[in-house]
DSSP file (Angstrom, degrees, kcal/mol; ACC not computed):
  #  RESIDUE AA STRUCTURE BP1 BP2  ACC     N-H-->O    O-->H-N    N-H-->O    O-->H-N    TCO  KAPPA ALPHA  PHI   PSI    X-CA   Y-CA   Z-CA
    1    1 A M              0   0    0      0, 0.0    87,-3.2     0, 0.0     2,-0.5   0.000 360.0 360.0 360.0 137.7  121.6 -161.7   69.5
    2    2 A R  E     -A   87   0A   0     51,-0.4    51,-2.3    85,-0.2     2,-0.4  -0.914 360.0-175.9-108.4 136.7  119.2 -164.4   70.7
    3    3 A S  E     -AB  86  52A   0     83,-3.0    83,-3.4    -2,-0.5     2,-0.5  -0.936  22.1-151.1-133.2 148.2  115.5 -163.9   69.8
    4    4 A L  E     -AB  85  51A   0     47,-3.1    47,-2.8    -2,-0.4     2,-0.5  -0.995  14.2-162.9-117.7 128.6  112.2 -165.6   70.5
    5    5 A L  E     -AB  84  50A   0     79,-2.9    79,-1.9    -2,-0.5     2,-0.4  -0.954  11.1-177.0-105.1 122.4  109.5 -165.2   67.8
    6    6 A I  E     -AB  83  49A   0     43,-2.5    43,-2.5    -2,-0.5     2,-0.4  -0.958   9.0-175.1-127.8 135.6  106.0 -166.0   68.8
    7    7 A R  E     +AB  82  48A   0     75,-2.2    75,-2.4    -2,-0.4     2,-0.3  -0.989  21.9 135.0-128.2 130.1  102.7 -166.0   66.8
    8    8 A H  E     - B   0  47A   0     39,-2.1    39,-3.0    -2,-0.4     2,-0.3  -0.964  42.8-110.1-157.3 172.0   99.2 -166.6   68.2
    9    9 A K  E     - B   0  46A   0     -2,-0.3    69,-2.8    37,-0.2    70,-0.7  -0.794  23.8-156.9-111.2 154.5   95.8 -165.4   68.0
   10   10 A V  B     -D   77   0B   0     35,-2.6    67,-0.2    -2,-0.3     3,-0.2  -0.903  24.0-134.0-133.9 162.5   93.7 -163.6   70.5
   11   11 A A  S    S+     0   0    0     65,-2.1     2,-0.3    -2,-0.3    -1,-0.1   0.818  99.4   7.9 -81.0 -30.0   90.0 -163.0   71.3
   12   12 A D     >  -     0   0    0     63,-0.4     4,-2.5    64,-0.2    -1,-0.3  -0.867  63.1-149.2-156.8 116.2   90.5 -159.3   71.9
   13   13 A Y  H  > S+     0   0    0     -2,-0.3     4,-3.3     1,-0.2     5,-0.4   0.943  97.4  53.3 -59.2 -52.8   93.7 -157.3   71.2
   14   14 A D  H  > S+     0   0    0      1,-0.2     4,-2.4     2,-0.2    -1,-0.2   0.916 110.6  47.5 -55.4 -42.9   93.1 -154.7   74.1
   15   15 A T  H  > S+     0   0    0      1,-0.2     4,-2.0     2,-0.2     5,-0.3   0.985 113.7  46.4 -52.4 -57.5   92.6 -157.4   76.7
   16   16 A W  H  X S+     0   0    0     -4,-2.5     4,-2.1     1,-0.2    -2,-0.2   0.843 112.3  50.8 -66.9 -26.3   95.7 -159.3   75.6
   17   17 A K  H  X S+     0   0    0     -4,-3.3     4,-3.9    -5,-0.2     5,-0.3   0.914 106.8  52.7 -66.7 -40.1   97.8 -156.1   75.5
   18   18 A R  H  X S+     0   0    0     -4,-2.4     4,-1.9    -5,-0.4    -2,-0.2   0.920 114.0  43.9 -66.2 -38.8   96.8 -155.0   79.0
   19   19 A V  H  X S+     0   0    0     -4,-2.0     4,-0.8    -5,-0.2    -1,-0.2   0.911 113.5  52.2 -59.5 -46.6   97.9 -158.6   80.3
   20   20 A F  H >< S+     0   0    0     -4,-2.1     3,-1.9    -5,-0.3    -2,-0.2   0.977 110.8  47.4 -58.8 -55.0  101.1 -158.5   78.2
   21   21 A D  H >< S+     0   0    0     -4,-3.9     3,-1.0     1,-0.3    -1,-0.2   0.854 111.1  49.1 -62.4 -34.3  102.0 -155.2   79.6
   22   22 A D  H 3< S+     0   0    0     -4,-1.9    -1,-0.3    -5,-0.3     3,-0.3   0.644 104.4  61.5 -71.5  -9.9  101.3 -156.2   83.1
   23   23 A D  T <X S+     0   0    0     -3,-1.9     4,-2.2    -4,-0.8     5,-0.3   0.232  72.7 103.7 -97.8   5.4  103.4 -159.4   82.6
   24   24 A A  H <> S+     0   0    0     -3,-1.0     4,-2.8     1,-0.2     5,-0.2   0.943  77.3  52.2 -60.3 -43.6  106.8 -157.3   81.8
   25   25 A E  H  > S+     0   0    0     -3,-0.3     4,-2.6     1,-0.2    -1,-0.2   0.899 109.8  47.5 -62.5 -39.6  108.4 -157.9   85.3
   26   26 A L  H  > S+     0   0    0      1,-0.2     4,-1.2     2,-0.2    -1,-0.2   0.918 112.7  50.4 -73.8 -32.4  107.9 -161.8   85.1
   27   27 A R  H >X>S+     0   0    0     -4,-2.2     5,-2.4     1,-0.2     3,-1.1   0.974 112.5  47.0 -61.8 -47.9  109.4 -161.8   81.4
   28   28 A R  H ><5S+     0   0    0     -4,-2.8     3,-0.7    -5,-0.3    -1,-0.2   0.870 108.1  54.4 -64.7 -35.1  112.3 -159.8   82.5
   29   29 A A  H 3<5S+     0   0    0     -4,-2.6    -1,-0.3     1,-0.2    -2,-0.2   0.716 110.2  50.0 -66.5 -18.9  112.9 -162.1   85.6
   30   30 A N  H <<5S-     0   0    0     -4,-1.2    -1,-0.2    -3,-1.1    -2,-0.2   0.511 132.3 -86.0 -96.4  -7.1  112.9 -165.0   83.1
   31   31 A G  T <<5S+     0   0    0     -3,-0.7    23,-2.7    -4,-0.7     2,-0.3   0.340  76.3 142.3 124.7  -6.7  115.5 -163.4   80.7
   32   32 A S  E   < -C   53   0A   0     -5,-2.4    -1,-0.3    21,-0.2    21,-0.2  -0.475  22.8-178.8 -69.4 135.0  113.6 -161.4   78.4
   33   33 A E  E     -     0   0A   0     19,-2.8     2,-0.3     1,-0.4    20,-0.2   0.791  62.9 -14.6 -99.1 -35.0  115.4 -158.2   77.5
   34   34 A S  E     -C   52   0A   0     18,-1.3    18,-1.0    -7,-0.1    -1,-0.4  -0.962  57.0-152.4-160.1 171.6  112.9 -156.5   75.2
   35   35 A A  E     -C   51   0A   0     -2,-0.3     2,-0.4    16,-0.2    16,-0.2  -0.938   2.7-162.7-157.2 131.1  109.9 -157.1   73.2
   36   36 A R  E     -C   50   0A   0     14,-1.7    14,-2.4    -2,-0.3     2,-0.4  -0.939  13.6-149.9-109.3 136.7  108.1 -155.8   70.1
   37   37 A V  E     +C   49   0A   0     -2,-0.4     2,-0.3    12,-0.2    12,-0.2  -0.882  15.2 179.3-106.9 138.1  104.6 -156.4   69.2
   38   38 A F  E     -C   48   0A   0     10,-3.1    10,-3.1    -2,-0.4     2,-0.4  -0.963  12.6-151.9-132.8 147.6  103.2 -156.7   65.7
   39   39 A R  E     -C   47   0A   0     -2,-0.3     8,-0.2     8,-0.2     6,-0.1  -0.946  29.2-105.8-118.5 146.0   99.7 -157.3   64.5
   40   40 A S        -     0   0    0      6,-2.7     6,-0.1     3,-0.6     7,-0.0  -0.283  20.2-138.8 -58.9 143.7   98.8 -158.9   61.2
   41   41 A D  S    S+     0   0    0      1,-0.2    -1,-0.1     3,-0.0    -2,-0.0   0.720 104.2  42.8 -79.2 -13.0   97.5 -156.3   58.7
   42   42 A S  S    S+     0   0    0      1,-0.3    -1,-0.2     4,-0.1    -2,-0.1   0.482 124.9  30.4-100.0  -9.0   94.7 -158.9   57.6
   43   43 A D    >   -     0   0    0      3,-0.2     3,-1.8     1,-0.1    -3,-0.6  -0.791  61.7-166.7-152.2 104.2   93.8 -160.0   61.0
   44   44 A P  T 3  S+     0   0    0      0, 0.0    -1,-0.1     0, 0.0    -3,-0.0   0.654  91.1  59.9 -68.5 -13.3   94.1 -157.6   63.9
   45   45 A C  T 3  S+     0   0    0     -6,-0.1   -35,-2.6    -3,-0.1     2,-0.7   0.372  83.6  93.0 -97.0   3.5   93.7 -160.5   66.4
   46   46 A E  E <   -B    9   0A   0     -3,-1.8    -6,-2.7   -37,-0.2     2,-0.4  -0.897  64.6-164.1 -96.8 115.2   96.8 -162.3   65.0
   47   47 A I  E     -BC   8  39A   0    -39,-3.0   -39,-2.1    -2,-0.7     2,-0.4  -0.831  15.3-168.5-104.5 132.8   99.8 -161.3   67.1
   48   48 A W  E     -BC   7  38A   0    -10,-3.1   -10,-3.1    -2,-0.4     2,-0.4  -0.962   7.0-167.1-115.9 138.7  103.5 -161.6   66.5
   49   49 A L  E     -BC   6  37A   0    -43,-2.5   -43,-2.5    -2,-0.4     2,-0.5  -0.978   6.7-165.3-123.2 134.9  106.0 -160.9   69.2
   50   50 A L  E     -BC   5  36A   0    -14,-2.4   -14,-1.7    -2,-0.4     2,-0.4  -0.909  18.4-177.6-120.9 106.4  109.7 -160.5   68.7
   51   51 A M  E     -BC   4  35A   0    -47,-2.8   -47,-3.1    -2,-0.5     2,-0.3  -0.866  23.2-140.9-110.7 123.7  111.6 -160.8   71.9
   52   52 A A  E     -BC   3  34A   0    -18,-1.0   -19,-2.8    -2,-0.4   -18,-1.3  -0.720  28.8-165.8 -83.1 142.1  115.3 -160.5   72.7
   53   53 A W  E     - C   0  32A   0    -51,-2.3   -51,-0.4    -2,-0.3   -21,-0.2  -0.986  31.4-137.8-134.3 139.0  116.5 -162.9   75.2
   54   54 A D  S    S+     0   0    0    -23,-2.7     2,-0.3    -2,-0.4   -22,-0.1   0.813  95.0   5.5 -54.1 -35.6  119.5 -163.4   77.4
   55   55 A D     >  -     0   0    0    -24,-0.1     4,-1.5     1,-0.1    -1,-0.2  -0.959  60.7-140.7-160.0 132.4  119.7 -167.2   76.8
   56   56 A L  H  > S+     0   0    0     -2,-0.3     4,-2.0     2,-0.2     5,-0.1   0.887 104.0  60.2 -63.7 -43.3  117.7 -169.4   74.4
   57   57 A A  H  > S+     0   0    0      1,-0.3     4,-2.4     2,-0.2    -1,-0.2   0.915 106.3  48.3 -54.7 -50.0  117.5 -172.2   77.0
   58   58 A R  H  > S+     0   0    0      1,-0.2     4,-3.0     2,-0.2    -1,-0.3   0.904 109.4  52.8 -62.3 -37.6  115.7 -169.8   79.4
   59   59 A A  H  X S+     0   0    0     -4,-1.5     4,-2.1     1,-0.2    -1,-0.2   0.858 108.7  48.8 -69.2 -31.4  113.3 -168.8   76.7
   60   60 A R  H  X S+     0   0    0     -4,-2.0     4,-0.7     2,-0.2    -1,-0.2   0.915 111.5  50.6 -70.6 -39.9  112.5 -172.3   76.0
   61   61 A L  H >< S+     0   0    0     -4,-2.4     3,-1.1     1,-0.2     4,-0.4   0.941 111.9  47.0 -51.5 -57.6  111.9 -172.9   79.8
   62   62 A F  H >< S+     0   0    0     -4,-3.0     3,-1.7     1,-0.3     6,-0.3   0.925 106.8  55.7 -64.3 -42.6  109.7 -169.9   80.0
   63   63 A T  H 3< S+     0   0    0     -4,-2.1    -1,-0.3     1,-0.3    -2,-0.2   0.722 113.6  45.7 -59.9 -17.8  107.6 -170.9   76.8
   64   64 A R  T << S+     0   0    0     -3,-1.1    -1,-0.3    -4,-0.7    -2,-0.2   0.380  92.6 114.2-101.0   1.5  106.9 -174.2   78.6
   65   65 A S  S X> S-     0   0    0     -3,-1.7     4,-2.0    -4,-0.4     3,-0.8  -0.429  70.7-130.6 -84.9 145.5  106.1 -172.8   81.9
   66   66 A D  H 3> S+     0   0    0      1,-0.2     4,-2.6     2,-0.2     5,-0.3   0.863 109.7  63.0 -58.4 -32.7  102.8 -172.9   83.8
   67   67 A D  H 3> S+     0   0    0      2,-0.2     4,-1.8     1,-0.2    -1,-0.2   0.890 104.3  44.7 -55.8 -38.3  103.2 -169.2   84.3
   68   68 A L  H <> S+     0   0    0     -3,-0.8     4,-2.8    -6,-0.3     5,-0.2   0.927 111.8  53.7 -67.6 -49.4  103.0 -168.5   80.5
   69   69 A L  H  X S+     0   0    0     -4,-2.0     4,-1.7     1,-0.2    -2,-0.2   0.854 109.4  47.3 -63.8 -31.9  100.1 -170.9   80.2
   70   70 A D  H  X S+     0   0    0     -4,-2.6     4,-2.4     2,-0.2    -1,-0.2   0.922 113.7  48.2 -70.9 -44.1   98.1 -169.0   82.9
   71   71 A L  H  X S+     0   0    0     -4,-1.8     4,-2.1    -5,-0.3    -2,-0.2   0.873 110.7  51.0 -71.1 -32.6   98.9 -165.6   81.3
   72   72 A M  H  <>S+     0   0    0     -4,-2.8     5,-2.7     2,-0.2     4,-0.5   0.869 111.6  47.0 -66.2 -37.6   97.9 -166.8   77.9
   73   73 A E  H ><5S+     0   0    0     -4,-1.7     3,-1.0    -5,-0.2    -2,-0.2   0.935 115.3  45.7 -67.7 -42.6   94.6 -168.1   79.3
   74   74 A R  H 3<5S+     0   0    0     -4,-2.4    -2,-0.2     1,-0.2    -1,-0.2   0.856 112.6  52.5 -71.3 -32.0   93.9 -164.8   81.2
   75   75 A A  T 3<5S-     0   0    0     -4,-2.1   -63,-0.4    -5,-0.2    -1,-0.2   0.499 116.4-113.3 -85.5   0.3   95.0 -162.7   78.1
   76   76 A G  T < 5 +     0   0    0     -3,-1.0   -65,-2.1    -4,-0.5     2,-0.2   0.793  45.4 177.2  82.0  27.9   92.6 -164.6   75.8
   77   77 A V  B   < -D   10   0B   0     -5,-2.7   -67,-0.3   -67,-0.2    -1,-0.2  -0.515   8.6-168.9 -69.3 131.8   95.0 -166.5   73.5
   78   78 A T        +     0   0    0    -69,-2.8     2,-0.3    -2,-0.2   -68,-0.2   0.489  57.9  36.5-111.0  -6.7   92.7 -168.5   71.3
   79   79 A D  S    S-     0   0    0    -70,-0.7   -70,-0.1     0, 0.0     0, 0.0  -0.912  95.0 -83.0-141.9 168.7   95.1 -171.0   69.5
   80   80 A R        -     0   0    0     -2,-0.3    -2,-0.0   -72,-0.1   -73,-0.0  -0.607  55.7-118.7 -78.3 119.5   98.2 -172.9   70.3
   81   81 A P        -     0   0    0      0, 0.0     2,-0.4     0, 0.0   -73,-0.2  -0.182  14.0-136.2 -55.0 148.4  101.2 -170.4   69.8
   82   82 A D  E     -A    7   0A   0    -75,-2.4   -75,-2.2     2,-0.0     2,-0.4  -0.854  23.2-163.4-102.0 142.3  104.0 -171.1   67.3
   83   83 A Y  E     -A    6   0A   0     -2,-0.4     2,-0.4   -77,-0.2   -77,-0.2  -0.987  11.3-171.0-132.1 139.5  107.5 -170.4   68.7
   84   84 A W  E     -A    5   0A   0    -79,-1.9   -79,-2.9    -2,-0.4     2,-0.5  -0.997  11.9-152.9-132.1 127.7  110.7 -169.9   66.9
   85   85 A Y  E     -A    4   0A   0     -2,-0.4     2,-0.4   -81,-0.2   -81,-0.2  -0.897  27.0-172.0-106.1 120.1  114.0 -169.8   68.8
   86   86 A L  E     -A    3   0A   0    -83,-3.4   -83,-3.0    -2,-0.5     2,-0.4  -0.919  22.4-163.6-127.7 146.4  116.6 -167.6   66.7
   87   87 A E  E     -A    2   0A   0     -2,-0.4   -85,-0.2   -85,-0.2    -2,-0.0  -0.994  14.8-146.3-122.5 130.0  120.1 -166.8   66.8
   88   88 A E        -     0   0    0    -87,-3.2     3,-0.1    -2,-0.4    -2,-0.0  -0.808  11.7-169.3 -95.4 112.9  121.4 -163.8   64.8
   89   89 A P  S    S+     0   0    0      0, 0.0     2,-0.4     0, 0.0    -1,-0.2   0.961  72.3  11.3 -75.0 -44.9  125.0 -164.9   63.7
   90   90 A D  S    S-     0   0    0    -89,-0.0     0, 0.0     0, 0.0     0, 0.0  -1.000  71.6-132.5-136.7 139.5  126.0 -161.4   62.4
   91   91 A S        -     0   0    0     -2,-0.4     2,-0.0    -3,-0.1    -3,-0.0  -0.691  30.0-122.5 -85.7 123.0  124.4 -158.1   62.7
   92   92 A P        -     0   0    0      0, 0.0     2,-0.4     0, 0.0    -1,-0.1  -0.344  21.6-134.4 -67.7 150.4  124.2 -156.2   59.5
   93   93 A R              0   0    0      1,-0.2     0, 0.0    -2,-0.0     0, 0.0  -0.837 360.0 360.0-102.3 137.7  125.9 -152.8   59.3
   94   94 A G              0   0    0     -2,-0.4    -1,-0.2     0, 0.0     0, 0.0   0.505 360.0 360.0  89.1 360.0  124.2 -149.8   57.8
């Protein structure tokens, strides 16, 4: 499995979530297969995303795209996101 892990802060979670939800089709068109949203228990404006991706090269292109920069601005992202591109070599059983 190929995954993209993203961490960033937002001004307002509800605004960010609305923009994120509205963006689902664009993410899918760029290779995203699924996304899970997490919030820090100590800072509800710190967002973590764990996204399955069809190809990490496409994930890298998306994270550098003008489309994503525009979405982050509209969503109220307040800091520079951190990105981790991950490959799961073996899936645990059980």
